[in-house]
C-alpha positions as a Markdown table, in Angstrom:
| # | Residue | x | y | z |
|---|---|---|---|---|
| 1 | Unk | 30.3 | -102.9 | 5.5 |
| 2 | Unk | 28.5 | -105.3 | 8.0 |
| 3 | Unk | 27.0 | -103.9 | 11.2 |
| 4 | Unk | 29.2 | -106.3 | 13.1 |
| 5 | Unk | 32.2 | -104.2 | 12.0 |
| 6 | Unk | 30.6 | -100.8 | 12.4 |
| 7 | Unk | 29.1 | -101.2 | 15.9 |
| 8 | Unk | 26.1 | -99.5 | 17.5 |
| 9 | Unk | 27.7 | -96.2 | 18.5 |
| 10 | Unk | 29.2 | -95.5 | 15.1 |
| 11 | Unk | 26.0 | -96.5 | 13.4 |
| 12 | Unk | 23.9 | -94.2 | 15.5 |
| 13 | Unk | 26.4 | -91.3 | 15.0 |
| 14 | Unk | 26.2 | -91.7 | 11.2 |
| 15 | Unk | 22.4 | -91.8 | 11.2 |
| 16 | Unk | 22.1 | -88.7 | 13.5 |
| 17 | Unk | 24.2 | -86.7 | 11.1 |
| 18 | Unk | 21.7 | -87.3 | 8.4 |
| 19 | Unk | 18.6 | -86.2 | 10.4 |
| 20 | Unk | 17.2 | -82.7 | 9.7 |
| 21 | Unk | 17.0 | -79.9 | 12.3 |
| 22 | Unk | 19.3 | -78.7 | 15.0 |
| 23 | Unk | 21.3 | -81.3 | 17.0 |
| 24 | Unk | 20.3 | -79.5 | 20.2 |
| 25 | Unk | 16.7 | -80.8 | 19.7 |
| 26 | Unk | 18.0 | -84.4 | 19.7 |
| 27 | Unk | 18.6 | -85.9 | 23.1 |
| 28 | Unk | 20.9 | -88.8 | 24.3 |
| 29 | Unk | 18.6 | -91.3 | 26.1 |
| 30 | Unk | 15.5 | -89.6 | 24.8 |
| 31 | Unk | 14.5 | -87.2 | 22.1 |
| 32 | Unk | 13.9 | -83.7 | 23.7 |
| 33 | Unk | 12.1 | -81.2 | 21.5 |
| 34 | Unk | 10.5 | -77.9 | 21.7 |
| 35 | Unk | 6.7 | -77.9 | 21.2 |
| 36 | Unk | 5.1 | -74.6 | 19.9 |
| 37 | Unk | 3.5 | -72.7 | 22.8 |
| 38 | Unk | 4.6 | -75.1 | 25.5 |
| 39 | Unk | 6.6 | -74.0 | 28.5 |
| 40 | Unk | 8.1 | -77.4 | 29.0 |
| 41 | Unk | 10.1 | -79.6 | 26.6 |
| 42 | Unk | 8.4 | -82.6 | 24.9 |
| 43 | Unk | 10.2 | -85.9 | 25.6 |
| 44 | Unk | 9.9 | -88.9 | 23.3 |
| 45 | Unk | 11.4 | -92.4 | 23.6 |
| 46 | Unk | 11.0 | -95.8 | 22.0 |
| 47 | Unk | 12.6 | -99.0 | 23.0 |
| 48 | Unk | 12.1 | -102.7 | 22.4 |
| 49 | Unk | 12.7 | -106.1 | 23.8 |
| 50 | Unk | 13.4 | -109.1 | 21.5 |
| 51 | Unk | 12.8 | -112.7 | 22.3 |
| 52 | Unk | 16.0 | -114.7 | 22.9 |
| 53 | Unk | 18.0 | -111.4 | 23.2 |
| 54 | Unk | 16.3 | -109.5 | 26.0 |
| 55 | Unk | 14.2 | -112.3 | 27.4 |
| 56 | Unk | 14.1 | -116.1 | 27.1 |
| 57 | Unk | 11.3 | -117.9 | 25.4 |
| 58 | Unk | 10.5 | -119.5 | 28.8 |
| 59 | Unk | 10.3 | -116.2 | 30.6 |
| 60 | Unk | 7.0 | -115.4 | 32.4 |
| 61 | Unk | 5.2 | -113.1 | 29.9 |
| 62 | Unk | 4.1 | -110.8 | 32.7 |
| 63 | Unk | 7.7 | -110.2 | 33.6 |
| 64 | Unk | 8.5 | -109.6 | 29.9 |
| 65 | Unk | 5.7 | -107.0 | 29.7 |
| 66 | Unk | 7.1 | -105.3 | 32.9 |
| 67 | Unk | 10.6 | -105.1 | 31.4 |
| 68 | Unk | 9.3 | -103.9 | 28.0 |
| 69 | Unk | 7.6 | -100.9 | 29.6 |
| 70 | Unk | 10.3 | -100.2 | 32.2 |
| 71 | Unk | 13.1 | -100.0 | 29.7 |
| 72 | Unk | 11.7 | -96.9 | 28.0 |
| 73 | Unk | 10.8 | -95.4 | 31.4 |
| 74 | Unk | 14.4 | -95.9 | 32.6 |
| 75 | Unk | 15.5 | -93.6 | 29.8 |
| 76 | Unk | 13.0 | -91.0 | 31.1 |
| 77 | Unk | 14.8 | -91.2 | 34.5 |
| 78 | Unk | 18.1 | -90.6 | 32.7 |
| 79 | Unk | 17.0 | -87.1 | 31.7 |
| 80 | Unk | 14.8 | -86.4 | 34.7 |
| 81 | Unk | 11.6 | -86.4 | 32.6 |
| 82 | Unk | 8.0 | -87.2 | 33.5 |
| 83 | Unk | 6.3 | -89.9 | 31.4 |
| 84 | Unk | 2.6 | -89.6 | 30.5 |
| 85 | Unk | 1.5 | -91.7 | 27.6 |
| 86 | Unk | 2.6 | -95.0 | 26.0 |
| 87 | Unk | 2.1 | -96.8 | 22.6 |
| 88 | Unk | 2.8 | -100.5 | 22.4 |
| 89 | Unk | 3.7 | -102.4 | 19.2 |
| 90 | Unk | 3.4 | -106.2 | 19.5 |
| 91 | Unk | 5.0 | -108.3 | 16.7 |
| 92 | Unk | 4.2 | -111.9 | 17.5 |
| 93 | Unk | 3.9 | -115.3 | 15.7 |
| 94 | Unk | 0.3 | -116.3 | 14.9 |
| 95 | Unk | 0.8 | -119.5 | 16.8 |
| 96 | Unk | 1.4 | -117.8 | 20.1 |
| 97 | Unk | -1.4 | -118.4 | 22.6 |
| 98 | Unk | -3.8 | -115.5 | 23.5 |
| 99 | Unk | -3.2 | -116.3 | 27.2 |
| 100 | Unk | 0.5 | -115.4 | 26.6 |
| 101 | Unk | -0.5 | -112.1 | 25.1 |
| 102 | Unk | -2.9 | -111.3 | 28.0 |
| 103 | Unk | -0.2 | -112.1 | 30.5 |
| 104 | Unk | 2.2 | -109.8 | 28.6 |
| 105 | Unk | -0.3 | -107.0 | 28.8 |
| 106 | Unk | -0.8 | -107.5 | 32.5 |
| 107 | Unk | 2.9 | -106.8 | 33.0 |
| 108 | Unk | 2.8 | -103.8 | 30.6 |
| 109 | Unk | -0.2 | -102.3 | 32.4 |
| 110 | Unk | 1.2 | -103.0 | 35.9 |
| 111 | Unk | 4.5 | -101.2 | 35.0 |
| 112 | Unk | 2.6 | -98.3 | 33.4 |
| 113 | Unk | 0.4 | -97.8 | 36.5 |
| 114 | Unk | 3.4 | -97.5 | 38.8 |
| 115 | Unk | 4.3 | -94.2 | 37.1 |
| 116 | Unk | 0.8 | -93.1 | 36.2 |
| 117 | Unk | 1.4 | -93.7 | 32.5 |
| 118 | Unk | -1.6 | -94.3 | 30.2 |
| 119 | Unk | -1.3 | -96.9 | 27.4 |
| 120 | Unk | -3.3 | -95.1 | 24.6 |
| 121 | Unk | -2.7 | -97.3 | 21.6 |
| 122 | Unk | -0.2 | -99.1 | 19.5 |
| 123 | Unk | 0.0 | -101.7 | 16.7 |
| 124 | Unk | 0.1 | -105.5 | 16.2 |
| 125 | Unk | 1.7 | -107.5 | 13.4 |
| 126 | Unk | 2.4 | -111.2 | 12.7 |
| 127 | Unk | 6.0 | -112.4 | 12.3 |
| 128 | Unk | 7.6 | -115.7 | 11.5 |
| 129 | Unk | 10.5 | -115.0 | 13.8 |
| 130 | Unk | 10.8 | -114.2 | 17.5 |
| 131 | Unk | 8.5 | -111.9 | 19.4 |
| 132 | Unk | 9.3 | -108.2 | 19.5 |
| 133 | Unk | 7.6 | -105.7 | 21.9 |
| 134 | Unk | 8.2 | -102.0 | 21.2 |
| 135 | Unk | 7.1 | -99.4 | 23.7 |
| 136 | Unk | 7.1 | -95.7 | 22.9 |
| 137 | Unk | 6.6 | -93.1 | 25.7 |
| 138 | Unk | 5.9 | -89.4 | 25.5 |
| 139 | Unk | 6.0 | -86.9 | 28.4 |
| 140 | Unk | 7.8 | -83.7 | 29.4 |
| 141 | Unk | 10.7 | -82.2 | 31.3 |
| 142 | Unk | 11.1 | -78.6 | 32.6 |
| 143 | Unk | 13.7 | -76.6 | 30.7 |
| 144 | Unk | 15.8 | -76.1 | 33.8 |
| 145 | Unk | 15.7 | -79.8 | 34.8 |
| 146 | Unk | 16.6 | -81.6 | 31.6 |
| 147 | Unk | 19.9 | -83.4 | 31.9 |
| 148 | Unk | 22.1 | -84.7 | 29.0 |
| 149 | Unk | 25.3 | -86.7 | 28.8 |
| 150 | Unk | 27.4 | -83.8 | 27.7 |
| 151 | Unk | 27.5 | -81.4 | 30.6 |
| 152 | Unk | 30.1 | -83.0 | 32.9 |
| 153 | Unk | 33.1 | -81.0 | 34.0 |
| 154 | Unk | 36.7 | -81.8 | 34.9 |
| 155 | Unk | 36.8 | -82.9 | 38.6 |
| 156 | Unk | 33.1 | -83.8 | 38.8 |
| 157 | Unk | 32.3 | -86.7 | 41.1 |
| 158 | Unk | 30.8 | -89.8 | 39.5 |
| 159 | Unk | 27.9 | -91.4 | 41.5 |
| 160 | Unk | 25.8 | -94.5 | 40.9 |
| 161 | Unk | 22.6 | -95.5 | 42.5 |
| 162 | Unk | 21.7 | -98.9 | 43.7 |
| 163 | Unk | 23.9 | -102.0 | 43.2 |
| 164 | Unk | 25.5 | -103.3 | 40.0 |
| 165 | Unk | 25.7 | -106.8 | 38.5 |
| 166 | Unk | 23.3 | -109.7 | 38.6 |
| 167 | Unk | 21.2 | -109.2 | 35.5 |
| 168 | Unk | 22.0 | -112.8 | 34.5 |
| 169 | Unk | 20.1 | -113.9 | 37.6 |
| 170 | Unk | 16.9 | -112.3 | 36.4 |
| 171 | Unk | 17.4 | -109.0 | 38.1 |
| 172 | Unk | 16.8 | -107.4 | 34.6 |
| 173 | Unk | 13.1 | -108.6 | 34.7 |
| 174 | Unk | 12.1 | -106.9 | 38.0 |
| 175 | Unk | 13.9 | -103.6 | 38.1 |
| 176 | Unk | 12.2 | -100.2 | 38.8 |
| 177 | Unk | 13.4 | -97.2 | 36.9 |
| 178 | Unk | 14.9 | -94.4 | 39.1 |
| 179 | Unk | 12.4 | -91.7 | 38.0 |
| 180 | Unk | 11.6 | -90.6 | 41.5 |
| 181 | Unk | 15.2 | -90.4 | 42.5 |
| 182 | Unk | 16.1 | -88.5 | 39.3 |
| 183 | Unk | 13.4 | -86.0 | 39.8 |
| 184 | Unk | 14.5 | -85.5 | 43.4 |
| 185 | Unk | 18.1 | -85.0 | 42.3 |
| 186 | Unk | 17.3 | -82.3 | 39.7 |
| 187 | Unk | 15.0 | -80.5 | 42.1 |
| 188 | Unk | 17.6 | -80.2 | 44.8 |
| 189 | Unk | 21.0 | -80.3 | 43.0 |
| 190 | Unk | 22.7 | -79.2 | 39.8 |
| 191 | Unk | 23.3 | -82.5 | 38.0 |
| 192 | Unk | 25.8 | -81.9 | 35.2 |
| 193 | Unk | 25.4 | -85.1 | 33.3 |
| 194 | Unk | 23.4 | -88.3 | 33.7 |
| 195 | Unk | 22.4 | -91.6 | 32.0 |
| 196 | Unk | 21.0 | -94.9 | 32.9 |
| 197 | Unk | 23.1 | -98.0 | 32.9 |
| 198 | Unk | 21.5 | -100.3 | 30.4 |
| 199 | Unk | 24.5 | -101.8 | 28.6 |
| 200 | Unk | 26.8 | -102.0 | 31.7 |
| 201 | Unk | 29.2 | -99.6 | 33.3 |
| 202 | Unk | 32.0 | -100.7 | 31.0 |
| 203 | Unk | 30.0 | -99.6 | 27.9 |
| 204 | Unk | 28.0 | -96.7 | 29.3 |
| 205 | Unk | 30.6 | -94.8 | 31.4 |
| 206 | Unk | 32.9 | -94.3 | 28.3 |
| 207 | Unk | 29.9 | -93.0 | 26.4 |
| 208 | Unk | 29.2 | -90.5 | 29.2 |
| 209 | Unk | 32.8 | -89.4 | 29.2 |
| 210 | Unk | 33.0 | -89.1 | 25.5 |
| 211 | Unk | 29.9 | -87.0 | 25.3 |
| 212 | Unk | 31.5 | -84.5 | 27.8 |
| 213 | Unk | 34.9 | -84.8 | 26.1 |
| 214 | Unk | 36.5 | -86.0 | 29.3 |
| 215 | Unk | 38.3 | -88.9 | 30.7 |
| 216 | Unk | 37.5 | -90.7 | 34.0 |
| 217 | Unk | 39.0 | -92.6 | 36.9 |
| 218 | Unk | 37.1 | -95.1 | 38.9 |
| 219 | Unk | 37.8 | -97.1 | 42.1 |
| 220 | Unk | 36.7 | -100.6 | 41.1 |
| 221 | Unk | 36.8 | -101.7 | 44.8 |
| 222 | Unk | 34.2 | -99.0 | 45.5 |
| 223 | Unk | 31.6 | -100.4 | 43.1 |
| 224 | Unk | 28.4 | -101.3 | 44.9 |
| 225 | Unk | 27.8 | -105.0 | 44.1 |
| 226 | Unk | 24.5 | -106.9 | 43.9 |
| 227 | Unk | 24.4 | -110.1 | 46.1 |
| 228 | Unk | 26.7 | -112.7 | 44.5 |
| 229 | Unk | 28.1 | -110.4 | 41.9 |
| 230 | Unk | 31.8 | -109.8 | 41.2 |
| 231 | Unk | 33.5 | -106.6 | 40.2 |
| 232 | Unk | 33.6 | -107.9 | 36.6 |
| 233 | Unk | 29.8 | -108.6 | 36.8 |
| 234 | Unk | 29.2 | -105.0 | 38.0 |
| 235 | Unk | 31.1 | -103.6 | 35.0 |
| 236 | Unk | 30.1 | -105.9 | 32.2 |
| 237 | Unk | 26.8 | -107.7 | 32.9 |
| 238 | Unk | 24.6 | -104.8 | 31.7 |
| 239 | Unk | 20.9 | -104.2 | 32.4 |
| 240 | Unk | 21.3 | -102.6 | 35.8 |
| 241 | Unk | 19.1 | -99.6 | 34.9 |
| 242 | Unk | 20.7 | -97.6 | 37.7 |
| 243 | Unk | 21.6 | -93.9 | 37.3 |
| 244 | Unk | 25.1 | -92.8 | 36.6 |
| 245 | Unk | 25.6 | -89.1 | 37.1 |
| 246 | Unk | 28.1 | -86.3 | 37.5 |
| 247 | Unk | 27.9 | -83.6 | 40.1 |
| 248 | Unk | 30.3 | -81.0 | 41.5 |
| 249 | Unk | 32.6 | -82.3 | 44.4 |
| 250 | Unk | 31.4 | -79.3 | 46.3 |
| 251 | Unk | 28.0 | -81.0 | 46.6 |
| 252 | Unk | 29.4 | -84.3 | 47.6 |
| 253 | Unk | 28.7 | -84.2 | 51.3 |
| 254 | Unk | 25.3 | -82.6 | 50.9 |
| 255 | Unk | 24.0 | -85.0 | 48.3 |
| 256 | Unk | 25.2 | -88.1 | 50.3 |
| 257 | Unk | 23.7 | -86.8 | 53.5 |
| 258 | Unk | 20.3 | -85.8 | 52.0 |
| 259 | Unk | 20.1 | -88.9 | 49.8 |
| 260 | Unk | 20.5 | -91.1 | 52.9 |
| 261 | Unk | 17.5 | -89.4 | 54.5 |
| 262 | Unk | 15.3 | -89.4 | 51.4 |
| 263 | Unk | 16.2 | -92.9 | 50.1 |
| 264 | Unk | 17.5 | -94.9 | 53.1 |
| 265 | Unk | 17.1 | -98.3 | 51.5 |
| 266 | Unk | 18.9 | -97.4 | 48.2 |
| 267 | Unk | 22.6 | -97.0 | 48.2 |
| 268 | Unk | 24.3 | -94.0 | 46.5 |
| 269 | Unk | 28.0 | -94.6 | 45.9 |
| 270 | Unk | 30.8 | -92.3 | 44.7 |
| 271 | Unk | 32.8 | -94.5 | 42.3 |
| 272 | Unk | 35.2 | -92.0 | 40.8 |
| 273 | Unk | 35.6 | -88.7 | 39.0 |
| 274 | Unk | 36.0 | -87.1 | 35.6 |
| 275 | Unk | 39.5 | -86.1 | 34.4 |
| 276 | Unk | 40.7 | -83.7 | 31.8 |
| 277 | Unk | 42.2 | -86.3 | 29.5 |
| 278 | Unk | 39.8 | -87.6 | 26.8 |
| 279 | Unk | 41.8 | -90.8 | 26.4 |
| 280 | Unk | 41.6 | -92.2 | 29.9 |
| 281 | Unk | 44.1 | -94.7 | 31.2 |
| 282 | Unk | 41.3 | -96.5 | 33.0 |
| 283 | Unk | 40.5 | -99.8 | 31.2 |
| 284 | Unk | 37.2 | -101.5 | 31.8 |
| 285 | Unk | 35.8 | -104.8 | 30.6 |
| 286 | Unk | 33.2 | -103.9 | 27.9 |
| 287 | Unk | 29.5 | -104.2 | 28.6 |
| 288 | Unk | 26.9 | -105.3 | 26.2 |
| 289 | Unk | 27.6 | -104.1 | 22.6 |
| 290 | Unk | 24.8 | -104.4 | 20.0 |
| 291 | Unk | 25.7 | -106.1 | 16.6 |
| 292 | Unk | 28.9 | -107.6 | 18.0 |
């Protein structure tokens, strides 16, 4: 059967079933594993950007490098982990100019420095097709601060950081992962479930609900929109890299009040709640779906 018929989620589910070891050692946005003798959990993540899919051939290579590093770091934010080291694999045609590669690495290094991540190695390979940059990150998360997608409860409030929509206007090349905000949240509140919005609210919110075996309701009019974006953009554009998280409604006022003091320039918006029904009546335009 072709991947176009299977889809990304079903493909990943089938592959995970074939992996050895306990499922509890495999995370959602990152792999979270126990390391012998360590008090914290080891966190591993790899992600890639592909020319003509994640960036245009005409894109400034420094911005491409920034995005390549920040995509993996955004998944660290999704589980409230601390990144430490990175490996970069560059797969590039032999005809590509060395000046392009140097600019790409300026972007990679600039992004890494923002979160005190050290690039410690990687790999290069020639290819006849488009450029591929793969970034692997390792770091840690405390056992009591790791957040998955599967811990949401009926009645939990759904919050989103920042503003949604606008990736098609190059917002996706300049975003900053919400690592600081995520670490603050898990230090001060009990976050039940969380993920980053990489494929769009319309694709990622159903994944969060499914992982927690819940349904959801959202108020589309409450969605925080980027400048010039429509509600449909906010749901289906993808590549927002904002946090979507679930928290008890009892914490609603406190998290809103304290967030405004801590991050006065970054909106935090309640967009809905989780419901008991697994098959929600809420219909959303789909976000980005791989292989479709």
